[in-house]
N, CA, C, O and CB atoms as a CASP TS submission, in Angstrom:
PFRMAT TS
TARGET T0000
AUTHOR 0000-0000-0000
METHOD Language model
MODEL 1
PARENT N/A
ATOM      1  N   MET     1     -93.998 111.183 -53.399  1.00  0.00           N
ATOM      2  CA  MET     1     -94.116 112.318 -52.499  1.00  0.00           C
ATOM      3  C   MET     1     -93.707 113.624 -53.172  1.00  0.00           C
ATOM      4  O   MET     1     -93.231 114.550 -52.516  1.00  0.00           O
ATOM      5  CB  MET     1     -93.275 112.088 -51.264  1.00  0.00           C
ATOM      6  N   ARG     2     -93.895 113.684 -54.470  1.00  0.00           N
ATOM      7  CA  ARG     2     -93.564 114.901 -55.214  1.00  0.00           C
ATOM      8  C   ARG     2     -94.443 116.066 -54.774  1.00  0.00           C
ATOM      9  O   ARG     2     -93.991 117.211 -54.743  1.00  0.00           O
ATOM     10  CB  ARG     2     -93.718 114.666 -56.723  1.00  0.00           C
ATOM     11  N   ALA     3     -95.689 115.779 -54.437  1.00  0.00           N
ATOM     12  CA  ALA     3     -96.600 116.845 -54.021  1.00  0.00           C
ATOM     13  C   ALA     3     -96.119 117.504 -52.734  1.00  0.00           C
ATOM     14  O   ALA     3     -96.219 118.722 -52.582  1.00  0.00           O
ATOM     15  CB  ALA     3     -98.017 116.295 -53.833  1.00  0.00           C
ATOM     16  N   MET     4     -95.605 116.717 -51.821  1.00  0.00           N
ATOM     17  CA  MET     4     -95.105 117.284 -50.565  1.00  0.00           C
ATOM     18  C   MET     4     -93.903 118.186 -50.820  1.00  0.00           C
ATOM     19  O   MET     4     -93.753 119.223 -50.174  1.00  0.00           O
ATOM     20  CB  MET     4     -94.726 116.163 -49.578  1.00  0.00           C
ATOM     21  N   LYS     5     -93.053 117.793 -51.757  1.00  0.00           N
ATOM     22  CA  LYS     5     -91.886 118.607 -52.078  1.00  0.00           C
ATOM     23  C   LYS     5     -92.319 119.939 -52.682  1.00  0.00           C
ATOM     24  O   LYS     5     -91.762 120.987 -52.355  1.00  0.00           O
ATOM     25  CB  LYS     5     -90.952 117.858 -53.045  1.00  0.00           C
ATOM     26  N   ILE     6     -93.311 119.892 -53.561  1.00  0.00           N
ATOM     27  CA  ILE     6     -93.809 121.120 -54.175  1.00  0.00           C
ATOM     28  C   ILE     6     -94.423 122.032 -53.119  1.00  0.00           C
ATOM     29  O   ILE     6     -94.197 123.242 -53.139  1.00  0.00           O
ATOM     30  CB  ILE     6     -94.842 120.800 -55.269  1.00  0.00           C
ATOM     31  N   LEU     7     -95.196 121.463 -52.198  1.00  0.00           N
ATOM     32  CA  LEU     7     -95.800 122.276 -51.142  1.00  0.00           C
ATOM     33  C   LEU     7     -94.741 122.909 -50.245  1.00  0.00           C
ATOM     34  O   LEU     7     -94.893 124.053 -49.817  1.00  0.00           O
ATOM     35  CB  LEU     7     -96.750 121.430 -50.303  1.00  0.00           C
ATOM     36  N   GLU     8     -93.674 122.173 -49.961  1.00  0.00           N
ATOM     37  CA  GLU     8     -92.585 122.739 -49.159  1.00  0.00           C
ATOM     38  C   GLU     8     -91.906 123.894 -49.900  1.00  0.00           C
ATOM     39  O   GLU     8     -91.552 124.904 -49.292  1.00  0.00           O
ATOM     40  CB  GLU     8     -91.550 121.648 -48.812  1.00  0.00           C
ATOM     41  N   GLU     9     -91.724 123.739 -51.224  1.00  0.00           N
ATOM     42  CA  GLU     9     -91.129 124.811 -52.015  1.00  0.00           C
ATOM     43  C   GLU     9     -92.026 126.046 -52.027  1.00  0.00           C
ATOM     44  O   GLU     9     -91.540 127.172 -51.921  1.00  0.00           O
ATOM     45  CB  GLU     9     -90.867 124.335 -53.447  1.00  0.00           C
ATOM     46  N   ILE    10     -93.313 125.839 -52.152  1.00  0.00           N
ATOM     47  CA  ILE    10     -94.261 126.961 -52.150  1.00  0.00           C
ATOM     48  C   ILE    10     -94.223 127.668 -50.800  1.00  0.00           C
ATOM     49  O   ILE    10     -94.221 128.897 -50.736  1.00  0.00           O
ATOM     50  CB  ILE    10     -95.700 126.471 -52.463  1.00  0.00           C
ATOM     51  N   ARG    11     -94.194 126.894 -49.736  1.00  0.00           N
ATOM     52  CA  ARG    11     -94.144 127.480 -48.389  1.00  0.00           C
ATOM     53  C   ARG    11     -92.868 128.290 -48.193  1.00  0.00           C
ATOM     54  O   ARG    11     -92.906 129.377 -47.616  1.00  0.00           O
ATOM     55  CB  ARG    11     -94.238 126.380 -47.318  1.00  0.00           C
ATOM     56  N   ALA    12     -91.739 127.769 -48.668  1.00  0.00           N
ATOM     57  CA  ALA    12     -90.469 128.489 -48.538  1.00  0.00           C
ATOM     58  C   ALA    12     -90.495 129.778 -49.359  1.00  0.00           C
ATOM     59  O   ALA    12     -90.009 130.817 -48.912  1.00  0.00           O
ATOM     60  CB  ALA    12     -89.291 127.596 -48.986  1.00  0.00           C
ATOM     61  N   THR    13     -91.056 129.704 -50.545  1.00  0.00           N
ATOM     62  CA  THR    13     -91.162 130.901 -51.389  1.00  0.00           C
ATOM     63  C   THR    13     -92.050 131.939 -50.731  1.00  0.00           C
ATOM     64  O   THR    13     -91.752 133.132 -50.773  1.00  0.00           O
ATOM     65  CB  THR    13     -91.710 130.543 -52.779  1.00  0.00           C
ATOM     66  N   PHE    14     -93.132 131.493 -50.129  1.00  0.00           N
ATOM     67  CA  PHE    14     -94.041 132.420 -49.451  1.00  0.00           C
ATOM     68  C   PHE    14     -93.357 133.102 -48.277  1.00  0.00           C
ATOM     69  O   PHE    14     -93.544 134.298 -48.053  1.00  0.00           O
ATOM     70  CB  PHE    14     -95.291 131.687 -48.970  1.00  0.00           C
ATOM     71  N   ARG    15     -92.571 132.349 -47.533  1.00  0.00           N
ATOM     72  CA  ARG    15     -91.859 132.939 -46.389  1.00  0.00           C
ATOM     73  C   ARG    15     -90.819 133.961 -46.844  1.00  0.00           C
ATOM     74  O   ARG    15     -90.622 134.990 -46.198  1.00  0.00           O
ATOM     75  CB  ARG    15     -91.179 131.839 -45.560  1.00  0.00           C
ATOM     76  N   GLU    16     -90.165 133.668 -47.951  1.00  0.00           N
ATOM     77  CA  GLU    16     -89.106 134.553 -48.431  1.00  0.00           C
ATOM     78  C   GLU    16     -89.645 135.820 -49.087  1.00  0.00           C
ATOM     79  O   GLU    16     -89.180 136.921 -48.792  1.00  0.00           O
ATOM     80  CB  GLU    16     -88.229 133.816 -49.409  1.00  0.00           C
ATOM     81  N   SER    17     -90.635 135.664 -49.985  1.00  0.00           N
ATOM     82  CA  SER    17     -91.049 136.828 -50.772  1.00  0.00           C
ATOM     83  C   SER    17     -92.551 137.091 -50.750  1.00  0.00           C
ATOM     84  O   SER    17     -93.033 137.939 -51.501  1.00  0.00           O
ATOM     85  CB  SER    17     -90.609 136.652 -52.186  1.00  0.00           C
ATOM     86  N   GLY    18     -93.284 136.400 -49.923  1.00  0.00           N
ATOM     87  CA  GLY    18     -94.702 136.684 -49.774  1.00  0.00           C
ATOM     88  C   GLY    18     -95.551 136.156 -50.912  1.00  0.00           C
ATOM     89  O   GLY    18     -95.095 135.380 -51.751  1.00  0.00           O
ATOM     90  N   LEU    19     -96.787 136.594 -50.917  1.00  0.00           N
ATOM     91  CA  LEU    19     -97.756 136.130 -51.903  1.00  0.00           C
ATOM     92  C   LEU    19     -97.364 136.551 -53.318  1.00  0.00           C
ATOM     93  O   LEU    19     -97.573 135.807 -54.276  1.00  0.00           O
ATOM     94  CB  LEU    19     -99.143 136.665 -51.566  1.00  0.00           C
ATOM     95  N   ARG    20     -96.806 137.726 -53.438  1.00  0.00           N
ATOM     96  CA  ARG    20     -96.385 138.211 -54.757  1.00  0.00           C
ATOM     97  C   ARG    20     -95.288 137.324 -55.335  1.00  0.00           C
ATOM     98  O   ARG    20     -95.279 137.050 -56.535  1.00  0.00           O
ATOM     99  CB  ARG    20     -95.894 139.669 -54.666  1.00  0.00           C
ATOM    100  N   GLY    21     -94.372 136.879 -54.497  1.00  0.00           N
ATOM    101  CA  GLY    21     -93.309 135.988 -54.964  1.00  0.00           C
ATOM    102  C   GLY    21     -93.834 134.630 -55.390  1.00  0.00           C
ATOM    103  O   GLY    21     -93.369 134.059 -56.376  1.00  0.00           O
ATOM    104  N   VAL    22     -94.800 134.114 -54.651  1.00  0.00           N
ATOM    105  CA  VAL    22     -95.412 132.834 -55.020  1.00  0.00           C
ATOM    106  C   VAL    22     -96.114 132.972 -56.365  1.00  0.00           C
ATOM    107  O   VAL    22     -96.014 132.089 -57.217  1.00  0.00           O
ATOM    108  CB  VAL    22     -96.412 132.360 -53.929  1.00  0.00           C
ATOM    109  N   PHE    23     -96.820 134.072 -56.552  1.00  0.00           N
ATOM    110  CA  PHE    23     -97.510 134.294 -57.819  1.00  0.00           C
ATOM    111  C   PHE    23     -96.524 134.420 -58.980  1.00  0.00           C
ATOM    112  O   PHE    23     -96.772 133.912 -60.074  1.00  0.00           O
ATOM    113  CB  PHE    23     -98.377 135.548 -57.733  1.00  0.00           C
ATOM    114  N   LYS    24     -95.406 135.100 -58.729  1.00  0.00           N
ATOM    115  CA  LYS    24     -94.394 135.249 -59.778  1.00  0.00           C
ATOM    116  C   LYS    24     -93.791 133.908 -60.179  1.00  0.00           C
ATOM    117  O   LYS    24     -93.554 133.649 -61.359  1.00  0.00           O
ATOM    118  CB  LYS    24     -93.292 136.190 -59.315  1.00  0.00           C
ATOM    119  N   LYS    25     -93.544 133.058 -59.181  1.00  0.00           N
ATOM    120  CA  LYS    25     -92.863 131.799 -59.449  1.00  0.00           C
ATOM    121  C   LYS    25     -93.798 130.738 -60.023  1.00  0.00           C
ATOM    122  O   LYS    25     -93.405 129.995 -60.922  1.00  0.00           O
ATOM    123  CB  LYS    25     -92.225 131.284 -58.183  1.00  0.00           C
ATOM    124  N   TYR    26     -95.022 130.655 -59.523  1.00  0.00           N
ATOM    125  CA  TYR    26     -95.910 129.556 -59.909  1.00  0.00           C
ATOM    126  C   TYR    26     -97.075 129.991 -60.795  1.00  0.00           C
ATOM    127  O   TYR    26     -97.688 129.155 -61.458  1.00  0.00           O
ATOM    128  CB  TYR    26     -96.449 128.892 -58.678  1.00  0.00           C
ATOM    129  N   GLY    27     -97.383 131.254 -60.814  1.00  0.00           N
ATOM    130  CA  GLY    27     -98.395 131.777 -61.722  1.00  0.00           C
ATOM    131  C   GLY    27     -99.821 131.405 -61.353  1.00  0.00           C
ATOM    132  O   GLY    27    -100.126 131.004 -60.230  1.00  0.00           O
ATOM    133  N   TRP    28    -100.681 131.559 -62.357  1.00  0.00           N
ATOM    134  CA  TRP    28    -102.115 131.353 -62.158  1.00  0.00           C
ATOM    135  C   TRP    28    -102.473 129.894 -61.905  1.00  0.00           C
ATOM    136  O   TRP    28    -103.509 129.613 -61.301  1.00  0.00           O
ATOM    137  CB  TRP    28    -102.874 131.854 -63.359  1.00  0.00           C
ATOM    138  N   LYS    29    -101.646 128.971 -62.349  1.00  0.00           N
ATOM    139  CA  LYS    29    -101.968 127.551 -62.201  1.00  0.00           C
ATOM    140  C   LYS    29    -102.130 127.155 -60.740  1.00  0.00           C
ATOM    141  O   LYS    29    -103.017 126.375 -60.396  1.00  0.00           O
ATOM    142  CB  LYS    29    -100.889 126.698 -62.847  1.00  0.00           C
ATOM    143  N   LEU    30    -101.274 127.694 -59.888  1.00  0.00           N
ATOM    144  CA  LEU    30    -101.363 127.368 -58.459  1.00  0.00           C
ATOM    145  C   LEU    30    -102.672 127.869 -57.872  1.00  0.00           C
ATOM    146  O   LEU    30    -103.347 127.136 -57.148  1.00  0.00           O
ATOM    147  CB  LEU    30    -100.178 127.971 -57.691  1.00  0.00           C
ATOM    148  N   PHE    31    -103.034 129.094 -58.171  1.00  0.00           N
ATOM    149  CA  PHE    31    -104.260 129.650 -57.627  1.00  0.00           C
ATOM    150  C   PHE    31    -105.490 128.978 -58.230  1.00  0.00           C
ATOM    151  O   PHE    31    -106.505 128.818 -57.552  1.00  0.00           O
ATOM    152  CB  PHE    31    -104.309 131.149 -57.871  1.00  0.00           C
ATOM    153  N   LEU    32    -105.405 128.588 -59.484  1.00  0.00           N
ATOM    154  CA  LEU    32    -106.497 127.854 -60.113  1.00  0.00           C
ATOM    155  C   LEU    32    -106.664 126.482 -59.455  1.00  0.00           C
ATOM    156  O   LEU    32    -107.790 126.025 -59.255  1.00  0.00           O
ATOM    157  CB  LEU    32    -106.243 127.700 -61.627  1.00  0.00           C
ATOM    158  N   ALA    33    -105.565 125.833 -59.123  1.00  0.00           N
ATOM    159  CA  ALA    33    -105.628 124.532 -58.452  1.00  0.00           C
ATOM    160  C   ALA    33    -106.309 124.655 -57.092  1.00  0.00           C
ATOM    161  O   ALA    33    -107.146 123.821 -56.746  1.00  0.00           O
ATOM    162  CB  ALA    33    -104.217 123.943 -58.287  1.00  0.00           C
ATOM    163  N   PHE    34    -105.964 125.676 -56.321  1.00  0.00           N
ATOM    164  CA  PHE    34    -106.616 125.883 -55.027  1.00  0.00           C
ATOM    165  C   PHE    34    -108.098 126.183 -55.197  1.00  0.00           C
ATOM    166  O   PHE    34    -108.923 125.691 -54.427  1.00  0.00           O
ATOM    167  CB  PHE    34    -105.939 127.020 -54.263  1.00  0.00           C
ATOM    168  N   PHE    35    -108.438 126.980 -56.191  1.00  0.00           N
ATOM    169  CA  PHE    35    -109.840 127.321 -56.429  1.00  0.00           C
ATOM    170  C   PHE    35    -110.646 126.076 -56.782  1.00  0.00           C
ATOM    171  O   PHE    35    -111.727 125.860 -56.235  1.00  0.00           O
ATOM    172  CB  PHE    35    -109.958 128.364 -57.551  1.00  0.00           C
ATOM    173  N   ILE    36    -110.127 125.260 -57.687  1.00  0.00           N
ATOM    174  CA  ILE    36    -110.815 124.037 -58.090  1.00  0.00           C
ATOM    175  C   ILE    36    -110.947 123.082 -56.909  1.00  0.00           C
ATOM    176  O   ILE    36    -111.998 122.467 -56.726  1.00  0.00           O
ATOM    177  CB  ILE    36    -110.070 123.355 -59.246  1.00  0.00           C
ATOM    178  N   TYR    37    -109.891 122.950 -56.108  1.00  0.00           N
ATOM    179  CA  TYR    37    -109.932 122.065 -54.938  1.00  0.00           C
ATOM    180  C   TYR    37    -111.050 122.479 -53.986  1.00  0.00           C
ATOM    181  O   TYR    37    -111.854 121.645 -53.570  1.00  0.00           O
ATOM    182  CB  TYR    37    -108.578 122.079 -54.202  1.00  0.00           C
ATOM    183  N   TYR    38    -111.102 123.766 -53.641  1.00  0.00           N
ATOM    184  CA  TYR    38    -112.121 124.218 -52.708  1.00  0.00           C
ATOM    185  C   TYR    38    -113.511 124.195 -53.322  1.00  0.00           C
ATOM    186  O   TYR    38    -114.488 123.978 -52.606  1.00  0.00           O
ATOM    187  CB  TYR    38    -111.799 125.609 -52.227  1.00  0.00           C
ATOM    188  N   LEU    39    -113.628 124.410 -54.618  1.00  0.00           N
ATOM    189  CA  LEU    39    -114.912 124.329 -55.285  1.00  0.00           C
ATOM    190  C   LEU    39    -115.474 122.906 -55.202  1.00  0.00           C
ATOM    191  O   LEU    39    -116.638 122.720 -54.846  1.00  0.00           O
ATOM    192  CB  LEU    39    -114.780 124.772 -56.747  1.00  0.00           C
ATOM    193  N   VAL    40    -114.667 121.921 -55.523  1.00  0.00           N
ATOM    194  CA  VAL    40    -115.104 120.527 -55.461  1.00  0.00           C
ATOM    195  C   VAL    40    -115.419 120.129 -54.026  1.00  0.00           C
ATOM    196  O   VAL    40    -116.437 119.488 -53.765  1.00  0.00           O
ATOM    197  CB  VAL    40    -114.032 119.596 -56.047  1.00  0.00           C
ATOM    198  N   ARG    41    -114.554 120.503 -53.101  1.00  0.00           N
ATOM    199  CA  ARG    41    -114.762 120.149 -51.694  1.00  0.00           C
ATOM    200  C   ARG    41    -116.059 120.731 -51.157  1.00  0.00           C
ATOM    201  O   ARG    41    -116.829 120.035 -50.495  1.00  0.00           O
ATOM    202  CB  ARG    41    -113.589 120.632 -50.846  1.00  0.00           C
ATOM    203  N   ASP    42    -116.303 121.993 -51.438  1.00  0.00           N
ATOM    204  CA  ASP    42    -117.502 122.640 -50.908  1.00  0.00           C
ATOM    205  C   ASP    42    -118.775 122.119 -51.566  1.00  0.00           C
ATOM    206  O   ASP    42    -119.810 122.019 -50.908  1.00  0.00           O
ATOM    207  CB  ASP    42    -117.407 124.142 -51.094  1.00  0.00           C
ATOM    208  N   VAL    43    -118.716 121.788 -52.842  1.00  0.00           N
ATOM    209  CA  VAL    43    -119.893 121.211 -53.495  1.00  0.00           C
ATOM    210  C   VAL    43    -120.223 119.864 -52.854  1.00  0.00           C
ATOM    211  O   VAL    43    -121.389 119.559 -52.605  1.00  0.00           O
ATOM    212  CB  VAL    43    -119.655 121.046 -55.026  1.00  0.00           C
ATOM    213  N   LEU    44    -119.207 119.072 -52.591  1.00  0.00           N
ATOM    214  CA  LEU    44    -119.455 117.782 -51.966  1.00  0.00           C
ATOM    215  C   LEU    44    -120.009 117.939 -50.554  1.00  0.00           C
ATOM    216  O   LEU    44    -120.966 117.260 -50.181  1.00  0.00           O
ATOM    217  CB  LEU    44    -118.178 116.961 -51.934  1.00  0.00           C
ATOM    218  N   LEU    45    -119.414 118.826 -49.777  1.00  0.00           N
ATOM    219  CA  LEU    45    -119.820 118.975 -48.382  1.00  0.00           C
ATOM    220  C   LEU    45    -121.159 119.676 -48.199  1.00  0.00           C
ATOM    221  O   LEU    45    -121.961 119.268 -47.359  1.00  0.00           O
ATOM    222  CB  LEU    45    -118.772 119.725 -47.639  1.00  0.00           C
ATOM    223  N   TYR    46    -121.405 120.714 -48.965  1.00  0.00           N
ATOM    224  CA  TYR    46    -122.553 121.564 -48.693  1.00  0.00           C
ATOM    225  C   TYR    46    -123.724 121.374 -49.645  1.00  0.00           C
ATOM    226  O   TYR    46    -124.810 121.897 -49.396  1.00  0.00           O
ATOM    227  CB  TYR    46    -122.131 122.973 -48.731  1.00  0.00           C
ATOM    228  N   ILE    47    -123.524 120.632 -50.733  1.00  0.00           N
ATOM    229  CA  ILE    47    -124.633 120.413 -51.659  1.00  0.00           C
ATOM    230  C   ILE    47    -124.937 118.922 -51.789  1.00  0.00           C
ATOM    231  O   ILE    47    -126.061 118.496 -51.525  1.00  0.00           O
ATOM    232  CB  ILE    47    -124.311 121.015 -53.041  1.00  0.00           C
ATOM    233  N   LEU    48    -123.958 118.133 -52.188  1.00  0.00           N
ATOM    234  CA  LEU    48    -124.203 116.725 -52.464  1.00  0.00           C
ATOM    235  C   LEU    48    -124.511 115.919 -51.200  1.00  0.00           C
ATOM    236  O   LEU    48    -125.475 115.153 -51.180  1.00  0.00           O
ATOM    237  CB  LEU    48    -123.010 116.131 -53.166  1.00  0.00           C
ATOM    238  N   LEU    49    -123.725 116.077 -50.171  1.00  0.00           N
ATOM    239  CA  LEU    49    -123.945 115.317 -48.934  1.00  0.00           C
ATOM    240  C   LEU    49    -125.305 115.607 -48.304  1.00  0.00           C
ATOM    241  O   LEU    49    -126.014 114.659 -47.968  1.00  0.00           O
ATOM    242  CB  LEU    49    -122.846 115.629 -47.933  1.00  0.00           C
ATOM    243  N   PRO    50    -125.707 116.869 -48.127  1.00  0.00           N
ATOM    244  CA  PRO    50    -127.051 117.110 -47.586  1.00  0.00           C
ATOM    245  C   PRO    50    -128.161 116.581 -48.498  1.00  0.00           C
ATOM    246  O   PRO    50    -129.186 116.099 -48.017  1.00  0.00           O
ATOM    247  CB  PRO    50    -127.252 118.598 -47.356  1.00  0.00           C
ATOM    248  N   TYR    51    -127.955 116.672 -49.812  1.00  0.00           N
ATOM    249  CA  TYR    51    -128.962 116.153 -50.736  1.00  0.00           C
ATOM    250  C   TYR    51    -129.120 114.642 -50.576  1.00  0.00           C
ATOM    251  O   TYR    51    -130.238 114.129 -50.522  1.00  0.00           O
ATOM    252  CB  TYR    51    -128.586 116.497 -52.187  1.00  0.00           C
ATOM    253  N   LEU    52    -127.999 113.941 -50.500  1.00  0.00           N
ATOM    254  CA  LEU    52    -128.065 112.491 -50.336  1.00  0.00           C
ATOM    255  C   LEU    52    -128.660 112.107 -48.984  1.00  0.00           C
ATOM    256  O   LEU    52    -129.417 111.141 -48.889  1.00  0.00           O
ATOM    257  CB  LEU    52    -126.674 111.880 -50.484  1.00  0.00           C
ATOM    258  N   LEU    53    -128.327 112.850 -47.957  1.00  0.00           N
ATOM    259  CA  LEU    53    -128.930 112.592 -46.641  1.00  0.00           C
ATOM    260  C   LEU    53    -130.443 112.829 -46.690  1.00  0.00           C
ATOM    261  O   LEU    53    -131.213 112.065 -46.108  1.00  0.00           O
ATOM    262  CB  LEU    53    -128.281 113.496 -45.556  1.00  0.00           C
ATOM    263  N   TYR    54    -130.852 113.859 -47.367  1.00  0.00           N
ATOM    264  CA  TYR    54    -132.279 114.175 -47.480  1.00  0.00           C
ATOM    265  C   TYR    54    -133.023 113.092 -48.260  1.00  0.00           C
ATOM    266  O   TYR    54    -134.149 112.731 -47.919  1.00  0.00           O
ATOM    267  CB  TYR    54    -132.471 115.540 -48.161  1.00  0.00           C
ATOM    268  N   LYS    55    -132.388 112.586 -49.297  1.00  0.00           N
ATOM    269  CA  LYS    55    -133.028 111.552 -50.122  1.00  0.00           C
ATOM    270  C   LYS    55    -133.013 110.179 -49.469  1.00  0.00           C
ATOM    271  O   LYS    55    -133.690 109.268 -49.947  1.00  0.00           O
ATOM    272  CB  LYS    55    -132.346 111.471 -51.465  1.00  0.00           C
ATOM    273  N   GLY    56    -132.270 110.008 -48.405  1.00  0.00           N
ATOM    274  CA  GLY    56    -132.263 108.748 -47.678  1.00  0.00           C
ATOM    275  C   GLY    56    -131.290 107.725 -48.204  1.00  0.00           C
ATOM    276  O   GLY    56    -131.468 106.535 -47.946  1.00  0.00           O
ATOM    277  N   VAL    57    -130.282 108.127 -48.921  1.00  0.00           N
ATOM    278  CA  VAL    57    -129.301 107.183 -49.438  1.00  0.00           C
ATOM    279  C   VAL    57    -128.491 106.564 -48.305  1.00  0.00           C
ATOM    280  O   VAL    57    -128.126 105.390 -48.367  1.00  0.00           O
ATOM    281  CB  VAL    57    -128.371 107.874 -50.435  1.00  0.00           C
ATOM    282  N   PHE    58    -128.213 107.349 -47.277  1.00  0.00           N
ATOM    283  CA  PHE    58    -127.377 106.859 -46.192  1.00  0.00           C
ATOM    284  C   PHE    58    -128.172 106.216 -45.048  1.00  0.00           C
ATOM    285  O   PHE    58    -127.577 105.757 -44.073  1.00  0.00           O
ATOM    286  CB  PHE    58    -126.552 107.987 -45.654  1.00  0.00           C
ATOM    287  N   THR    59    -129.471 106.179 -45.150  1.00  0.00           N
ATOM    288  CA  THR    59    -130.261 105.598 -44.058  1.00  0.00           C
ATOM    289  C   THR    59    -130.758 104.225 -44.379  1.00  0.00           C
ATOM    290  O   THR    59    -131.437 103.607 -43.559  1.00  0.00           O
ATOM    291  CB  THR    59    -131.423 106.473 -43.728  1.00  0.00           C
TER
END
């Protein structure tokens, strides 16, 4: 559950010092992780899933 602890620390930092404080403490890696997560999620949801449905893989 290390990930949950890190998320709690990020949330506490955000409450204390805002977005600028989170950026100071965790740097670009945190924002890059969020970007990659949403990029993969959106590609799966909005490109791959409709394509597979169209091709009839799920039917």
